[in-house]
Structures are given as structure tokens and as C-alpha cells.
N, C-alpha and C positions, 0 to 999 in steps of 0.2 A: 709388366707395365702396359699391357695391351687389353683393350676390350674388343672382342670379336663380335661383330653383328652378322648373324647368319640368316640368309633367306633360303629356307629349305625347298620352297617351290622351284626356285631357279638354281639351287645348289651353288649360291654365290656368297662370298664373304666380303665384309668391309671391316676396317679397323680404326679404332680410336687409340692414338698413342699418348700415354701419359708422359709429357715432355719432362716432368719433374724426375723421371727415372726412378720412381718409387714403386714397389710392387703393390698391386691392387689386392685388397683383402675382402671387399664387399661391393655389391652394386645393386641398383634397382632402377627399373624404368619409371618415368612419371606416368600417371594415369592416362594422359592423352598420347603417350608414346613419343613425344617430341624430344624429351630430355632423358639422360641417364645420370644418376647420381652415383659417385664412387667413393669408397673409403680406401685408405692405403695404410701401410705400416712403414716403420722407419722413424727417423728423427723428425719431430714436428710434422706429423702426418696431417694431410689436408682432407677435407671433404670437398670434392669437386663436382661441378655440374657441367655436362657436355650437351651440345646440340647434336642430336643424332644425325640429322640431315647434313649439317655442315662439318661434322666431326671436330668441332672446335670447342674450347673451354669457354663457358659462360660465366662461371663464378668459382671462387676458391675461398674456403672458409677454414681458418685455423683455430682449433680449440681443443685438440687432443695432444697427449704426450707420446704415447707408444705405438698406438695403432687403433684402427677402427674395426670393430667386430661386425657391426651391421648398420645399414643405412636404409631409409625409406622416405618416400614422399607421402604427405597426407593426401587422401583422396581429393580434398579441395585444392590441392597443389600450392596452398599458401605456405605450409611448413615443411621442413625436412627434419627428421630425427636421426641423430648419429649416436651410436653406443660405442664407447671405447673398450679396449681390452681390459682384462681383469685388473691389471696394475694401474691402468689409466684411471679407472673408477668413474669417469665422467659420462653422464648422459645429457646430451644437448638437444634443445629444440631451436631450430633456426628459422627466422623469417628470411628466406634466402635471397629474395629480391632486394632487401635492405642490407643484407650481410650482417645481421645482428643475432645474437643469442637471446631469445625472448624468455626461455625458461631452462633451468638446468638442475641437476641433482647428482648425488654420488651413489654409485652402486658398487658394493664391495665384492660381490661374487661374480663368477664368470657368466656372461650372458651370451647365448648362442643364437637366438633368433628373436625377431620382433614382428608385430603385425598391427596395422591400423584398423580401427572400426570404420564401417562404411560411411558414417556421417562425420568422420574426422574429429569427433569430440574426445576420443581417448585412444591409447594404443597399449599393447600388452607386450612385456618382455619376458622371456623364459630362459632358464639356464640351470646351473647347479643348485638344486633344492630351492628353486626360485620361479615363481609365477607372479608377476606384478602388473597392476593396472595403473596407468598414468593418465591423469585427467587434464586435458588441454584448456577447456573453456574456463575452468576454475583458475588455472594458472595464468592464462594470458588476458583475462578480462581487465585486470588492473592496467590502466593506460599509463604505465610507468615507463620511463626511458631505460631504467636499469633492468638487469636480468632478475626474474623472480624465481623462487624455488618451485620446482615442478612438484605437483601434488601426486603422491603415489600411494596405492593401497595394495596389500598383498592378497593374492587369491587364497581362498580358504581350502587348504589341501586335505585336511583331516589326516587319515593314516598314510596318505601317499607323499607326505612331506619330505621323505628321504630320497626322492627320485631326481635324476638329472633330466630335465626337459629340453629336448633338442629341436622341437618344431612347434610353431604356433600359427593359428589362422583365425581371424575373427569371421564370424558367420556373414553370409551375403544374403540379400533378398529377405525372405521371410525369417531367416535364421539370424537376422542382424544382432539381436541381443546376446547371442551365444558366442562363446570362445572355445576353440578346440585346441588341445595340446597333445603332443605325443612324447613319450619318454624313451630313453635308450633301452630301458628294460622291456619295452614292447607293450606299453599301455596307451590307449587312446582315451583322452579325458574330455568331458564337456563341462564348461562352467556356464552358469546362467548370468543374467544381468546384475545379480547381486554378488557376483564374484565367487559364488559357492560352487564347489565341485558337485555337479548334479548326478552324473553317471560316468562310469568308465568301463572299458572293454579290454580284455586281454587279446592282443593280436596273434598270440601263439607263434611267435618268431623268436630267434635268439637275440636279435637286436633290431630296433627300428631307428631311423635317422632323420626323417623329414616328413612333412605333410603339406598339402595344399587343398583348398576347397573351391568348389563352384557353388552356384545357388542350391543345387540339389545334392551334390556328391562330396564325399571326403576321400582323398587319396592319401594312403600312408605308405611311405617307402621304407623297405626293410632289407635285411641281409638276404643273400642268396637270390638276388634278382626279383624278390617278391614286391609287388605293389598291390595292396588290398584296397578295395573300393567299398565304401559304406554310404548309406542314405543319410543325408545331413540331419533331417528332422527327427529320425528315430534311432540313429546309430545302428541300423540293421545292416548286416553284412550282405553285400550284393554279389561281388565277383572278385576274381584276381585278374590283373592285367597279364597278358602273355609274358613269359620270361624272355629276356634277350638271349643271345648266343651263350652257350656254355664256354667256360674258360678252356683254351686249347683247341677251339674249333678250327677246322680247316675251311676257310672261307670259300676256297675254290670248289668245294663240294656243294655249297648252298645255292644251287641253281634254280630250284623251283620253290615258290613261296611257301609251300607246306613244310619246308625244312625248318622254318622258324618255330612251328608249333609242335614239332616232334620232341618227345622227351628222350633223354639218354640216361640209362641207369648209371648211378654213381657220379653223374656229372656235377660239377660245381659251377654255380652261376655267380657273376659279379654282383656285389652288394649295390643297392640303390643309394646314391649319395644326395641327390637333389631332385626336386620336382617343381614344375610350374605349370599352371593351367592357363590356356588361352581361350577365353569364353567366346570369342568371335568365330574362330574356326572349330572350336571344340577339340583342340589338340592338347595333349599332355606331353610335355617335354621331360625326359628323364636323363640324368647323368649317372653313370654307373662307376664303380670304384676302379675299373680297369681303364678309365678315361674314355669309355665309349659313350656315345650320345644317341638316343632314340627319340623320335617324335611319333607318338601314337595318336591315331584318330579315335576318340572315345565318344563320338556322337551316339553310337549304340554300344553299350558296354558288353553286350552279348556277342557282338561281331566287331571286335576291335581290329583296326587295320594299321599298318605301319606306313607313315608318310615319308620318313627319311631316317637313315641311320648311318653312322660312320664309326669305325674302330680305329683307335689311335694307339701309339706307344704309351705305356703307363709309367715310363721313367725316362731318364736322360737319353736323348738321341746322340750317339757318338760320331756317326759317320753317314755321309750321303754319297752314293755312287750312281752315276748315270750309265745306263746300259748302252753300249756302242751301237751305231747304226751299221747295217750290212745291206749291200745291194742284193745279194742272192738269197737263197732260202735258208741260210745257216742260222738265222736269228732264232733264239729260243723264246724271246719275249717280244710283245708288240712294240712297234716303233714309238719312241718317246717315253719308254719306261725308266723308272729309277728305283734305287734300293736304299733302305735305311736300316741301320742296326742300333740296338739300344740296350740299356741296362736291364730291360725286362726280359732278356734272354730270347729275343726274337729278331729275325731279319724279315723285313716286309717289302713287298714288291708293289709299286704303285704305278698307275698310269692315269694322267689327267685328261687325255684326249677323248676317252669314251668311244674309241672306234672299235666296233665288234670285230675281234680278230679270231682267226681259225679256231683253236681249241680253248682260247680264253673267253668263255662266255661271261656275261654279266652275272655276278653273284647277288644274293638277296641282302647281304649285310652292308655293302658299301659300293658307291659309284666309282671309287678310285683305287681301292685296294684289290690287287689281283690274287695275292697269295701271302700267307704267313708261314715262315719256317721257324719251328720251336726247336732251339738247338739242344736243350737237355731233356726235352719232353717233360719238364716240370712246369707247374702252373703257379708256383708260390710267388714268383716275382711279377706276375701279371696284374696283381691288385696293388694299387698305391696304398701303402700301409700308414700314410700320415693322416688318415681320416678318422678312424674309429679307435676307441669311443671318445677319445679326447679331441679329435678333429685337428690336432697338431697345428692349428692356424696361428698360434702365437709365435712359433718360430718358422713354420712354413717349409722347412727343409725335409725332403724325403730321406728316410734312413738309407744310407748308401751301403747296401750289402754288396760285397765284391762279386757281383754277378753281371752277366751280360756280355754282348758282343761288342768289342771295342773298335776293330778295324775290319775292312773287307775290300776286296778288289775282284772285278770280273776279269777272267782270262782274256787275252787279246783276241782269241777266236770266238769269244762269246759263249763258250760251251760250259764253262765252270765258274764257280765263285769260291774264292779263298777267303776265309775269315779267321780272325784271331780273337780269343775272348779274354776276359779279365782274370782267368785262372791260369793263363798260359797255354791253352790248347789251340792248336791249328786245325782247321777243318776245311775240306774241299767238298762242295756240293755240286752235283751235276744238274744243269739247269733245265733239261727237258722234263724230267720227272721229279726234280728236287730231292733226289736221294743223296744221303751223306755217303761219300765214297771213302773218305779218309778222315781219321781223327788221330792226331799226334799230340802227345803231351810234350809240347816243344819247349816250354819255358817254365820257370818257377814263379814268375810274376806276370803281370798283365802284358799282353802283346800290344805294342804301341804303333807298330808300323809293319806293313808287308807289301811286297810288290812282285808281280810276275816279270820274268825277263822278257826282253823284246823278242817278238816272233822270229825276226831274221837271225838271232843268235842261237 
């Protein structure tokens, strides 16, 4: 129910809380950056507009039954488009300042993404075997008070009609008439202003999931941490973005910047799930399937730099434990550290103070994460499986595999960490070098509680 507004330069977050307590399923900034529009799911889902500065709700529009799959402002900021879930079937164009639906239509297939043309005259929706152009000026010219049917025309797909399209972006600048789409099967397609599929390129990946464009470039997000970069006017391949960390990385080792650009044989990288381009700073923000976020500086695509990144748990966090404070030299962790454990089979050590401490040097991946302990040395739970290829957004619940660390406690002397997992194992880790000292198959079911005896006993 929360929108997080992150400022990577200052590493600060602010939050907009959806007081309706409905989970958010889609959001978009207004072109001037002053507003955010959100869609939600649940009973009578609303499309809401929030003032970014004030963190307050400006408008609420009810017109969907089950949930909102995507929302967008028109570049002119006059209209908002909201597309419902597959069973909702409704596509609405709102004049949001007047709180009325000016045009509407039904769409029977699942829509995954939409994009507005630069001049606000039309927008494009894509989804299961679906690429459709919707024309606003035709629809909204009639000065009628009632809602008019939205005029839509299908893209001419030819032999590619069987694909699921998961990303769309209308061209910018000199590419204004073109529309770019990407399919799960890994095809990048370009439509001309007559809605005809002009050319397409095989991205040579096992799956692709998202795309965004700048005036000159097209960025395609794919599996295994791949982001491919193409020239917008010629569809010529230019470069790949650097990959993020590999799954199972020991962040405490990533001390020098070159660590990011090293390749590890047999490593698996998290899939790219979402991309957005910031034309002012020339930054590309990427969200990966293990819930990590990177912001890349792509001013010069041959020398890409990392502006900011953070690694998070990819599944439920079950427990938080604060590391005790010690006067003397006994402490294994810097003052103010805390620990979290999660269904993703990791225990993570965090410190928000950013004080450079003896052997805990800053790592390249995160400003706050000191260390990740992978309890089973498996990486299968690190990627959130609710995204591909169906994106699971209609029910939104991650598949709960009985994995992960359920409880933990630091020993009173601060030297050890005891943890219990969801298969009944008890582990003791030594906190200087993070070695696993003991593993006992203590129970047949998940460990719900554990505690060290008091030191004086």
C-alpha cells in the first residue's frame, strides 16, 4: 500500500501511504514530476492521484471492478488512462481534473503495458497476442457530456500475431511516429505510423520482459541480468549494460569498483524486471527479479557507471534482530547494526549509520548492507518467482515454498547467531568470520521460536 519515492543522490526515501489499505498494482509519474497516479487491486479499485511534494491524495476515480493493470498520464497532462485486469475488461480515459470518464472501451485479453505518443493524440496497449492503437482526438472531439467509445485499431502483426507483448514505448523526438514493442519470446518490434510492423530483431535471450526509450536509444530488459541497447532510428545493436551482481554474491568482498565488471563462470544473474529512463540526468533505473535496484549512468554507453544500488530480500522478512551494544572490543559488528532473516534463505546484516568501521569497509553494492549469509548455499529462492512469464500480478502472492530462515537471536556475548529455519534446522553462526559452526536437524516442522539462556545462568 506504499509508494516509495527514492532520492539516490542523497540516499533518502519518502513514502506515500495509500490510506485505503489496498495494495498498489501500477503507478506512473506525471510529465512534470509533480504528481503520481496509482492503480490498485481489490474490491472497487480506484485510480488515485497524489501530490508528490505534499504526499497527499488529490483525486480518486472509481471505474474498475477487479484491479488496475497499468496507468499513465498523457504528455499534455489533460488525461489519464487506466487499463483494468483481464476480467475487468475496461479501458478508461479520464479527464482527471473534472473526475469524468471521457472515453472508454472493452478489452478482452490481458494487457501488460501501455505507452502514450509524444503529442498525446494516441496511446498503445500491448499484451497477450495484442498490440492496439487508441486514438484520443477522434474519441474526445465530440463535445458530449456522456462517455464516448474509445476508437481503437489493431497493430498489423503479420506472422508475429501469436506473441505475448510485455513492453511498449512510443518513439521520442525524431522517432515520434514509431512505436517499439518487446515480446516475452525475445523479439524487439518497430511499428510505423500506419501501425504496420516494419522490422523486428531477435534479442537472442531466453526471455525479455520490458523496454524503455530515449530520443536516441532503446533499452530492452531480459533474463539473466541482460539489458541490450539499440539505436532508435536504425534498430542497430550498440552495447549491453553491465550485469548486476551474480546471485549468491558475497557483498563483503565487493570492495573495489572493478568487482562489478568481473565475470564469474557459471554464475547466474537476476532477471531484469523493469526499466525506466530519466532523460535529464541520463540515468537508467533497473529493477531485477531478486528485488535489487540499480541506477546506471548511461550518458556514454561505452563507459556506463553506477549511480546507486541496493540489494533487498526477495521474499518475506520473518524476523529483525538488533545487534547488542558493547563498551569494550568484543563486538563483531559495528555499532547500530541489525539483522534480518527471510524466506529467501538469507540472513542479512545492515547498518544505516555509514560509519567506516575497522574491517567492515564499504562495499560496491549497497550503502547499508554489510553481509549476506546464504544458509543453504542455494540460489533458487533468491529470485521472486511471481514475475515471469505471467507476471503473477493478478493475484500478487509469491509462491510460498517452505524455505527460509524463520527466527534468529544473537548470543548475549555478541559472538554467535542462532537461527531456526522453516524445515526445522537449527544453526549457529560465529559472527567474526560468519562461519556456520553447528547445524542440527532439530525439528520436523518450522522453528517458530528460539532463545539463548541468560548469561548469568
